[in-house]
C-alpha positions as CSV (number, residue, x, y, z in Angstrom):
1,M,-8.9,10.6,-34.4
2,K,-6.0,10.9,-36.9
3,F,-3.5,13.5,-36.1
4,S,0.5,14.1,-36.6
5,I,3.2,14.6,-34.3
6,K,4.7,18.1,-34.7
7,H,7.0,18.4,-32.3
8,E,8.2,16.3,-28.9
9,S,10.6,16.5,-26.0
10,R,10.8,14.6,-22.7
11,G,7.3,14.6,-21.3
12,R,5.9,16.9,-23.9
13,I,4.2,16.1,-27.3
14,R,2.6,18.5,-29.6
15,V,0.0,17.0,-32.4
16,Q,-1.7,18.5,-35.3
17,L,-5.2,17.1,-35.4
18,A,-6.3,16.4,-38.6
19,Q,-9.4,18.6,-39.2
20,R,-9.4,22.0,-40.9
21,R,-11.3,24.0,-38.6
22,M,-12.1,23.3,-35.0
23,T,-15.0,25.0,-32.9
24,L,-14.6,26.1,-29.3
25,D,-17.0,23.3,-28.0
26,Q,-14.9,20.7,-30.0
27,A,-11.2,22.3,-28.2
28,D,-13.1,22.3,-24.8
29,L,-14.1,18.5,-25.1
30,V,-10.6,17.4,-26.6
31,G,-9.0,19.5,-23.6
32,T,-11.4,17.9,-20.9
33,W,-11.2,14.4,-22.1
34,L,-7.0,14.8,-22.4
35,Q,-7.0,16.0,-18.8
36,G,-9.1,12.9,-17.8
37,L,-6.7,10.6,-19.0
38,D,-4.4,8.8,-16.2
39,A,-1.2,9.3,-18.3
40,V,-1.8,13.1,-18.8
41,D,-0.3,15.8,-16.3
42,Q,-1.8,18.7,-18.3
43,A,-3.3,19.6,-21.6
44,A,-4.0,22.9,-23.6
45,V,-5.9,22.8,-27.1
46,H,-5.8,25.5,-29.6
47,E,-8.8,25.9,-31.7
48,R,-7.0,28.3,-34.2
49,T,-4.2,26.0,-35.3
50,C,-5.9,22.8,-34.3
51,C,-3.2,21.7,-32.2
52,A,-3.1,20.0,-28.7
53,I,-0.3,20.2,-26.6
54,I,0.2,17.5,-23.9
55,Y,2.7,17.1,-20.8
56,Y,2.5,13.3,-20.0
57,K,3.8,11.6,-17.4
58,E,7.0,9.3,-17.4
59,G,6.4,6.0,-19.4
60,G,2.9,7.3,-20.7
61,R,3.7,8.4,-24.5
62,A,2.3,5.3,-25.6
63,A,-0.8,5.5,-23.7
64,V,-1.6,8.9,-24.8
65,L,-1.1,8.4,-28.4
66,K,-3.0,5.3,-28.4
67,A,-5.9,7.0,-26.6
68,L,-6.1,9.9,-28.6
69,H,-5.9,7.7,-32.0
70,G,-9.2,6.2,-30.6
71,F,-11.0,9.4,-29.8
72,S,-13.8,10.5,-31.5
73,Y,-16.4,13.1,-31.1
74,Q,-19.1,10.7,-31.8
75,S,-18.4,8.3,-29.1
76,E,-20.2,7.6,-26.1
77,E,-17.3,8.3,-23.8
78,A,-17.2,12.0,-25.8
79,A,-21.2,12.3,-25.3
80,K,-20.8,11.5,-21.7
81,L,-18.2,14.1,-21.1
82,V,-19.5,17.1,-19.1
83,V,-17.1,19.9,-20.2
84,P,-16.6,22.4,-17.4
85,H,-17.2,26.2,-18.5
86,T,-14.0,27.6,-19.7
87,S,-12.8,31.2,-20.3
88,R,-12.1,30.1,-24.0
89,A,-14.8,32.0,-25.7
90,T,-14.4,35.3,-23.6
91,N,-10.6,35.2,-24.4
92,L,-11.2,34.7,-28.1
93,E,-14.1,37.4,-28.1
94,Y,-11.6,40.0,-26.5
95,Q,-8.9,38.9,-28.4
96,E,-10.4,39.4,-31.7
97,K,-11.7,43.1,-30.4
98,L,-8.3,44.0,-29.5
99,V,-6.8,43.4,-32.9
100,G,-9.7,44.7,-34.5
101,M,-9.1,48.0,-32.5
102,V,-5.2,48.2,-33.1
103,C,-5.8,47.0,-36.9
104,G,-8.7,49.8,-37.2
105,K,-6.2,52.5,-35.6
106,A,-3.2,51.2,-38.2
107,V,-5.6,51.3,-40.8
108,R,-7.0,54.9,-40.5
109,D,-3.3,56.4,-39.5
110,M,-1.7,54.7,-43.1
111,F,-4.5,55.1,-45.4
112,F,-7.2,57.3,-44.6
113,P,-6.8,61.0,-46.0
114,A,-6.7,63.7,-43.0
115,P,-10.2,65.2,-43.7
116,L,-11.9,61.7,-43.3
117,R,-9.8,61.0,-40.2
118,M,-10.9,64.6,-38.8
119,V,-14.4,63.5,-39.3
120,W,-14.0,59.9,-37.8
121,T,-12.3,61.8,-34.8
122,L,-15.2,64.1,-34.4
123,C,-17.9,61.6,-34.6
124,R,-15.6,59.2,-31.9
125,S,-15.3,62.3,-29.3
126,L,-19.1,62.9,-29.1
127,P,-19.3,60.3,-26.3
128,Y,-16.4,61.7,-24.3
129,L,-17.6,65.1,-24.7
130,G,-21.0,64.2,-23.8
131,R,-20.0,62.7,-20.6
132,A,-17.8,65.6,-20.1
133,V,-20.6,68.2,-20.3
134,R,-22.9,66.3,-18.1
135,C,-20.5,66.2,-15.2
136,L,-20.3,70.1,-15.7
137,W,-24.3,70.3,-15.9
138,R,-24.3,68.3,-12.6
139,R,-21.4,70.1,-11.1
140,Q,-19.5,67.2,-10.6
141,L,-15.4,66.7,-11.1
142,H,-15.3,63.2,-11.9
143,V,-12.9,61.2,-14.1
144,E,-14.9,61.5,-17.2
145,L,-14.2,65.6,-17.2
146,L,-10.7,64.8,-17.7
147,D,-11.3,62.6,-20.6
148,G,-13.6,65.1,-22.1
149,L,-11.1,67.8,-21.5
150,S,-8.2,66.2,-23.2
151,V,-10.0,65.2,-26.2
152,G,-11.7,68.7,-26.4
153,I,-8.9,70.8,-26.2
154,S,-6.7,68.9,-28.6
155,M,-9.5,69.0,-31.2
156,A,-9.8,72.9,-30.4
157,R,-6.1,73.3,-31.4
158,G,-6.6,71.4,-34.3
159,D,-4.6,68.5,-33.2
160,F,-7.0,65.7,-34.4
161,G,-4.1,63.2,-34.3
162,T,-3.4,63.6,-30.6
163,A,-7.4,63.5,-29.9
164,G,-7.6,60.4,-31.9
165,S,-4.5,58.7,-29.8
166,V,-6.0,59.7,-26.4
167,M,-9.4,58.2,-27.4
168,F,-7.6,54.9,-28.8
169,L,-6.0,54.6,-25.4
170,L,-9.0,55.3,-23.6
171,G,-10.8,53.0,-25.4
172,L,-7.9,50.3,-25.1
173,G,-8.2,50.7,-21.5
174,E,-11.8,50.1,-21.1
175,L,-11.5,47.0,-23.2
176,L,-8.7,45.5,-21.1
177,E,-10.5,46.3,-17.8
178,E,-13.6,44.7,-19.0
179,W,-11.8,41.9,-20.4
180,T,-10.2,41.6,-16.8
181,H,-13.1,41.9,-14.9
182,K,-15.3,39.6,-17.0
183,K,-12.5,37.0,-16.6
184,S,-12.2,37.1,-13.3
185,V,-15.8,36.9,-12.6
186,E,-15.8,33.5,-14.7
187,D,-12.7,32.2,-12.9
188,L,-14.6,33.0,-9.7
189,A,-17.9,31.4,-10.7
190,R,-15.8,28.3,-12.6
191,S,-14.4,27.6,-9.0
192,M,-17.7,27.7,-7.3
193,S,-19.5,25.8,-10.2
194,L,-21.0,22.3,-9.6
195,N,-20.4,21.7,-13.2
196,I,-23.8,20.1,-13.7
197,D,-24.9,20.7,-17.2
198,R,-27.1,18.1,-18.1
199,V,-29.7,16.2,-16.0
200,W,-32.1,12.8,-16.9
201,V,-35.5,13.9,-17.5
202,K,-38.6,11.6,-17.1
203,T,-40.6,11.5,-19.8
204,D,-43.6,8.9,-21.2
205,D,-40.9,7.4,-22.9
206,G,-38.5,6.9,-20.4
207,E,-35.3,9.1,-19.1
208,V,-34.1,11.5,-21.3
209,Q,-30.5,13.4,-20.9
210,L,-31.1,17.3,-21.5
211,P,-29.1,20.3,-20.9
212,L,-30.3,21.9,-17.8
213,S,-30.9,25.1,-19.3
214,K,-34.0,23.4,-21.1
215,V,-35.4,22.0,-18.1
216,R,-38.8,23.9,-17.6
217,T,-41.5,24.1,-14.8
218,G,-43.1,20.9,-14.1
219,D,-40.5,18.9,-15.6
220,R,-39.4,15.7,-13.5
221,I,-36.0,15.1,-12.9
222,A,-34.3,11.8,-11.9
223,V,-31.6,11.5,-9.6
224,H,-30.0,8.0,-8.6
225,M,-27.7,7.2,-5.7
226,G,-24.3,9.1,-6.0
227,G,-25.8,11.4,-8.0
228,M,-25.8,15.3,-7.3
229,I,-29.0,17.3,-6.8
230,P,-28.8,20.1,-9.7
231,L,-31.5,22.2,-8.6
232,D,-33.5,23.5,-5.5
233,S,-36.5,21.3,-6.0
234,V,-39.1,19.2,-4.2
235,I,-39.0,15.5,-3.9
236,D,-42.0,14.2,-6.1
237,E,-41.2,10.2,-5.7
238,G,-38.9,8.3,-3.6
239,E,-37.3,8.3,-0.4
240,V,-33.5,9.1,-0.1
241,M,-30.6,9.7,2.3
242,V,-29.2,12.8,1.2
243,N,-25.6,14.1,2.2
244,Q,-25.6,17.7,2.8
245,A,-22.2,18.3,4.2
246,S,-21.4,20.8,1.3
247,L,-24.1,23.0,2.2
248,T,-24.5,22.7,6.1
249,G,-21.1,20.8,7.1
250,E,-23.4,17.9,8.7
251,S,-21.6,14.5,8.1
252,I,-24.4,12.3,8.7
253,P,-27.1,12.2,5.9
254,V,-30.9,13.1,6.5
255,A,-34.0,11.4,5.2
256,R,-36.0,13.1,2.5
257,R,-39.5,12.0,1.4
258,P,-41.9,13.0,-1.4
259,G,-42.6,16.6,-0.2
260,S,-39.3,17.4,1.2
261,T,-37.0,20.3,-0.4
262,V,-33.7,19.2,-1.3
263,Y,-30.9,21.7,-2.5
264,A,-28.5,22.1,-5.3
265,G,-25.1,20.7,-4.6
266,T,-26.1,17.8,-2.3
267,V,-25.5,14.4,-3.0
268,V,-28.1,11.5,-2.7
269,E,-26.3,8.9,-0.7
270,E,-28.8,5.8,-0.6
271,G,-32.0,5.8,-2.7
272,E,-33.0,7.2,-6.1
273,C,-36.0,9.9,-6.4
274,V,-37.8,12.0,-8.7
275,L,-37.9,15.6,-8.4
276,R,-40.4,18.2,-9.3
277,V,-39.2,21.3,-11.1
278,E,-41.7,24.1,-9.6
279,K,-39.5,27.1,-11.1
280,Q,-38.3,27.4,-14.6
281,C,-34.3,27.1,-14.4
282,G,-33.7,29.8,-16.8
283,G,-30.0,28.7,-17.2
284,S,-27.6,26.7,-15.7
285,R,-26.2,27.0,-12.1
286,Y,-22.9,28.2,-13.7
287,D,-25.1,31.4,-14.9
288,K,-26.9,31.9,-11.8
289,I,-23.5,31.8,-9.9
290,V,-22.2,34.2,-12.6
291,S,-25.5,36.7,-11.6
292,M,-24.9,36.1,-7.9
293,I,-21.3,37.2,-8.0
294,E,-22.2,40.4,-10.0
295,Q,-25.0,41.1,-7.5
296,S,-22.3,40.6,-4.8
297,E,-20.0,43.3,-6.5
298,K,-22.7,45.6,-5.1
299,L,-22.2,44.7,-1.7
300,K,-18.9,46.6,-1.7
301,S,-16.5,47.1,0.9
302,S,-15.8,50.6,2.7
303,A,-12.1,50.3,1.1
304,E,-13.9,50.0,-2.1
305,D,-15.9,52.7,-1.9
306,Q,-13.1,55.0,-0.7
307,A,-10.9,54.2,-3.9
308,S,-13.7,54.8,-6.1
309,H,-14.1,58.4,-4.4
310,L,-10.4,59.2,-4.1
311,A,-10.1,58.8,-8.0
312,D,-12.9,61.4,-8.4
313,K,-11.1,63.5,-5.4
314,L,-7.9,63.5,-7.2
315,V,-9.6,65.3,-10.6
316,P,-9.4,68.6,-8.8
317,Y,-5.8,68.5,-8.2
318,T,-5.2,67.1,-12.0
319,L,-6.8,70.3,-12.7
320,A,-4.8,72.5,-10.7
321,G,-1.8,70.7,-11.8
322,S,-2.4,71.0,-15.6
323,A,-3.2,74.9,-14.9
324,I,0.1,75.3,-13.1
325,A,1.7,73.5,-16.1
326,Y,0.3,76.1,-18.5
327,L,1.1,79.1,-16.2
328,L,4.7,78.1,-15.8
329,T,5.4,76.8,-19.6
330,R,2.6,78.7,-21.5
331,N,2.8,75.6,-23.4
332,V,-0.7,73.9,-24.1
333,T,0.5,70.5,-25.1
334,R,2.6,70.1,-21.8
335,A,-0.8,71.4,-19.8
336,L,-2.6,68.6,-21.6
337,S,-0.1,65.9,-21.0
338,V,-1.0,66.3,-17.0
339,L,-4.7,65.5,-18.0
340,M,-3.5,62.7,-20.1
341,V,-1.5,61.2,-17.0
342,D,-4.8,59.8,-15.4
343,F,-4.1,57.1,-13.1
344,S,-7.5,57.3,-11.2
345,C,-9.0,54.5,-13.5
346,A,-6.2,52.2,-11.8
347,L,-7.8,53.1,-8.5
348,K,-11.1,52.1,-9.5
349,L,-10.2,48.8,-11.1
350,S,-7.2,47.7,-8.7
351,M,-9.9,47.4,-5.7
352,P,-12.5,45.4,-7.0
353,L,-10.0,42.9,-9.0
354,A,-8.2,42.6,-5.7
355,V,-11.8,41.6,-4.0
356,L,-12.9,39.2,-6.8
357,S,-9.5,37.8,-6.5
358,A,-9.8,37.2,-2.5
359,M,-13.4,35.6,-3.3
360,R,-11.9,33.3,-5.7
361,E,-9.0,32.2,-3.5
362,A,-11.7,31.7,-1.1
363,S,-13.7,29.5,-2.8
364,I,-10.6,27.5,-3.6
365,H,-10.5,26.7,0.3
366,H,-14.3,25.7,0.2
367,A,-15.3,29.3,1.6
368,T,-17.8,31.2,0.0
369,V,-17.9,35.0,0.1
370,K,-20.7,37.1,-1.2
371,G,-19.0,40.5,-1.3
372,G,-16.4,42.9,-0.4
373,K,-17.7,43.9,2.8
374,F,-17.8,40.7,4.4
375,L,-14.1,40.0,3.8
376,E,-13.6,43.6,5.4
377,A,-16.1,42.2,8.2
378,I,-14.2,39.2,8.8
379,A,-10.7,40.9,9.3
380,K,-12.0,43.3,12.1
381,A,-13.5,40.1,13.6
382,D,-12.4,39.4,17.4
383,T,-14.9,36.3,18.0
384,I,-15.5,33.3,15.5
385,V,-18.2,30.8,15.9
386,F,-17.6,27.5,14.6
387,D,-20.0,25.2,13.1
388,K,-18.5,21.9,14.4
389,T,-19.4,19.2,12.2
390,G,-16.3,19.0,9.4
391,T,-14.6,21.8,10.9
392,L,-13.7,21.0,14.4
393,T,-14.8,17.3,14.0
394,Y,-13.3,14.6,11.6
395,A,-17.1,14.5,9.8
396,C,-16.7,10.3,10.6
397,P,-19.4,9.0,12.8
398,V,-18.3,6.6,15.6
399,V,-20.2,4.8,18.3
400,A,-19.7,6.5,21.4
401,Q,-21.9,4.1,23.7
402,V,-24.3,1.3,23.5
403,V,-27.5,1.6,26.0
404,T,-28.9,-1.6,26.5
405,F,-32.7,-2.3,27.9
406,G,-34.4,-5.2,29.1
407,G,-31.4,-7.0,30.6
408,R,-29.7,-7.2,27.1
409,E,-25.6,-7.7,26.9
410,E,-24.1,-4.5,25.3
411,S,-21.8,-7.2,23.3
412,E,-24.5,-9.3,22.0
413,M,-26.6,-6.1,20.9
414,L,-23.4,-4.5,19.3
415,R,-23.0,-7.8,17.5
416,L,-26.7,-8.2,16.5
417,A,-26.6,-4.6,15.3
418,A,-23.4,-5.2,12.9
419,C,-24.9,-8.5,11.6
420,L,-27.6,-6.3,10.0
421,E,-25.6,-3.2,9.2
422,E,-22.7,-4.5,7.3
423,H,-25.0,-5.2,4.1
424,F,-25.4,-1.5,3.6
425,P,-22.6,1.5,3.1
426,H,-24.6,4.1,4.9
427,S,-22.1,6.1,7.2
428,M,-23.8,5.2,10.6
429,A,-23.8,1.9,9.6
430,N,-20.0,1.7,8.6
431,A,-19.5,3.3,12.2
432,V,-21.6,0.2,13.9
433,V,-19.6,-2.3,11.9
434,R,-16.2,-0.8,12.9
435,A,-17.1,-0.7,16.5
436,A,-17.8,-4.4,16.3
437,Q,-14.7,-5.2,14.6
438,Q,-12.9,-3.0,16.8
439,R,-13.9,-4.9,20.1
440,G,-13.3,-8.1,18.4
441,L,-17.1,-9.0,18.0
442,T,-17.2,-11.4,15.5
443,H,-20.4,-13.0,13.9
444,E,-22.0,-15.3,11.8
445,E,-25.0,-14.8,9.6
446,M,-27.8,-15.2,11.8
447,H,-30.8,-13.7,10.1
448,S,-33.0,-14.3,7.2
449,Q,-33.5,-11.9,4.3
450,V,-32.8,-8.2,5.0
451,Q,-35.3,-5.7,4.3
452,Y,-33.8,-2.4,3.9
453,L,-36.2,0.9,3.8
454,V,-34.7,3.6,2.6
455,A,-34.4,6.8,5.1
456,H,-35.9,4.3,7.7
457,G,-33.8,1.5,8.6
458,I,-33.4,-2.3,8.1
459,A,-35.8,-5.2,9.5
460,S,-34.7,-8.8,9.5
461,T,-35.5,-12.1,11.3
462,V,-33.5,-13.6,13.6
463,K,-34.3,-17.1,15.7
464,G,-38.1,-16.7,14.8
465,E,-38.1,-12.8,16.2
466,K,-38.5,-9.7,14.0
467,V,-35.2,-7.5,14.5
468,I,-35.4,-4.0,13.3
469,I,-32.8,-1.2,13.5
470,G,-33.2,2.6,12.5
471,S,-34.6,5.9,13.1
472,Y,-37.0,6.7,16.0
473,H,-39.9,7.3,13.5
474,F,-39.0,3.7,12.1
475,V,-38.8,2.1,15.3
476,F,-41.4,3.5,17.6
477,E,-43.9,5.3,14.7
478,D,-43.8,2.9,12.1
479,E,-43.2,-0.3,13.6
480,Q,-45.1,0.4,16.9
481,S,-41.9,-0.8,19.0
482,T,-42.1,-0.3,22.9
483,V,-39.8,0.8,25.7
484,P,-39.5,-2.1,28.1
485,A,-41.6,-1.7,31.4
486,G,-39.9,0.2,33.9
487,E,-37.2,1.7,31.8
488,Q,-38.9,4.6,30.8
489,A,-36.8,7.0,32.5
490,K,-33.7,5.3,31.5
491,F,-34.9,5.8,27.7
492,D,-35.4,9.6,28.6
493,A,-32.0,10.3,30.3
494,L,-30.3,9.1,26.8
495,P,-27.4,11.4,26.1
496,P,-28.9,14.1,23.8
497,E,-25.4,15.3,22.3
498,Y,-25.4,12.1,20.3
499,S,-27.4,10.8,17.2
500,H,-29.5,7.7,18.2
501,L,-29.6,4.4,16.2
502,Y,-32.8,2.2,18.0
503,L,-32.7,-1.7,17.9
504,A,-35.8,-3.6,18.9
505,V,-36.4,-7.2,19.1
506,G,-39.9,-8.9,18.9
507,G,-41.3,-5.5,18.9
508,E,-39.4,-4.2,22.3
509,L,-36.5,-1.9,22.3
510,T,-33.3,-3.8,23.3
511,A,-30.7,-1.1,22.7
512,V,-29.9,2.3,21.7
513,I,-26.6,2.9,19.8
514,C,-25.4,6.7,20.5
515,I,-23.3,7.5,17.6
516,S,-20.8,11.1,17.8
517,D,-18.5,12.8,15.7
518,P,-15.2,13.3,17.6
519,L,-13.2,16.4,17.6
520,R,-10.1,16.7,15.7
521,S,-7.0,16.4,17.6
522,E,-5.7,19.8,16.6
523,A,-9.0,21.8,17.5
524,H,-8.1,22.8,20.8
525,E,-4.9,24.2,19.4
526,V,-6.2,26.1,16.6
527,I,-9.0,27.5,18.6
528,Q,-6.3,28.7,21.2
529,A,-3.9,30.0,18.8
530,P,-3.6,33.6,18.8
531,A,-4.9,35.7,15.4
């Protein structure tokens, strides 16, 4: 990419990109790409001027300029880049509306003749007068009545300039309220979004990358090891271990096989699978989150309802204040000024925005709040029930106990298990290997080729005997292993508070490795701390 340096200071550089126009998508792409460079601390791209302002780390100037020179919109690196949802389009839309509104007001005041301004004011006033008449018809004293009275009385006095100014200020306030609200919703949705916009869809010609919004019912999505599941789906092919910590807090991956349901936001930790889409996506997850937030706004707290009702309850007092001002001064302009000082809109706007901001702050700390009523409820709570995994625990499995069978030695069974498990990056496998290392149990490769069955376990051969380690389903149901004679009671007494990893040699159970998730050292103090 060609560019020129327009200005620079220590740690900051502004470059002009060599292109006449820049689309919003291009600006987002360049901004996201710059932000991903190791040498860049912060970057901002302005599509109107085709400029990029880059804050770089110490000694990173040359690296930034070299990377920028090699960037191209058509490069593979750019094609693979997932651009997160930004508020650029929303800001541009409302900036144009704001500029258009202000410029329109200036043009009308400076160039329109008085009769034409009067006609425009009359036409523009109809919605405000209509809402005021509806309030009177329904015998409701709402804020809309104040707006209609301000505009109507001004026009009745022949003061069309004041009526036009009042409507301009009301329209300006409505625009800023809508802009603020929409941006708050988008900021919250962006902080909650998975930022998955493209997925791999299996076709007759292989896997094709498509936008998530184009996924249709019946499509089959491929998810490989380490990939995030983009939609709530059903597994069509493959067996995988899925990390559901983002959903349930459970640190130990769970097995998922064909026919099992998997959820968006969870991660395929081992294996790969093909998901079947049973319901059309109808938009990205980001759009779904926006819809969820908009729905959650219906779950208002009592404070929000009180603020909304208070704004309407102030209307009679505003009318009374206007009447008193007229009686004391006999000046219609001063009476109208009371109607125009309408701060009830601020009450209606401030509470929802405060709730949206609180929801966004909670999402930054990995807590999802679905409405203001729940924020209010938790403020009144005197008891909190914790899901221990990942909250009160470290979410890092460790070996708590090794229960042996058939007269086997504990150290030998742990050594054998570690010998098999060291080849696979599973969290429970890592726990077994760490336990063997901590006990100083070194080993040489004793087994033949290892066969790993995703979501089941490991099978190999040691000294001519088949050795398997894995889940109950794999060891006892698939491989038909048995508990040694006379030790069934010992097997039934295994501590239920642990996860169990079963080891069998020659078709007979030899050990059960108990896996635990230890409590955080500070958990006791946190729970005992006063609210």
